[in-house]
N, C-alpha and C positions, 0 to 999 in steps of 0.2 A: 371488432367485437367489443361491446361494452360489458365488462365483467360485472359491474355493479347491478345490472339488470338480469344477469344470468342466474337462474335458480336450478340447482342440481338436486335431485331427490334420490335417496337410496334407502333401502330398508335398514332399520335400526340394528338388525343383527349383523350387518356388515361393517358397522362403525368400529373404529379402534379408538378408545378413549371416550370421554364424556361429551355430550352434545354441547355445542357452544364454546368449547375449549380449543378448537382447532388452531386458531391464530396463535394462542399462547404456546401450543405444542410446536408450531413452526418456528416461532422466535427462540424457544429453548433449543431447538435443533440447529438453528443457524448461528447462535452465539459462538460456539467453538470455531465455526468457519470464519467469523469476523476476526477472531484472535489469530488464526492461522494466516489470513491474508495480511494482517498488520505486520506480523513477524516476517513474512515473505517480503513485504515492501521495505522494511528496515534492512533486511539482508541485501536486497538489490541495491539500496542506496549506499550502504557501506561498501559494497563491491565496486560501485561506480566511482565513489570517492577514492578508493584505493587505486583504481585504474587511472584516474585523472592525475593523482599525485605521482604515480610511477611514470606516466607519460611526460609530465612536466619535468621530472628529473632526468629522463633518458633523452628526450628530444633536444638537440642542440641547434642553435642559430647564432651565427657570428662567433662561434667558438665557445659558447657557454650554454648551459641548460636553460630552457625557456622558463623553468620553475623559479629562476632567480629574478625574473621580471615581476615588479610589484603588481601589475595589472592582472596577471594570472594568479598570483598569491591571493589577491583580494577576492577574485572570483571563487577560488576554491575555499577560501576561508569563510565566505558567505554561506557556503553549504553546511558548515558545521557550527556556525555562530548562532546566538539566540535570534529568534524571528524578529524581534523588535530592532535589532541592530543591522538588518540587511538593507 
């Protein structure tokens, strides 16, 4: 279905708000949702980083934690470093 060619008509008495302002109303309503999704993504990222660090410190190979290996440290460090330094 091509939405750009679909025209829906309704009586003006059923409208909520001013004519032609619907898109702005939608954006105003979705803006708090964008902030919520961003905060959720940051929280998930922090939890993933915390889990990776804990795993690196707990998991042992050849008698020492794998978190002591530079390869793993660089991988985890890249998650928290500035984007230009990855």
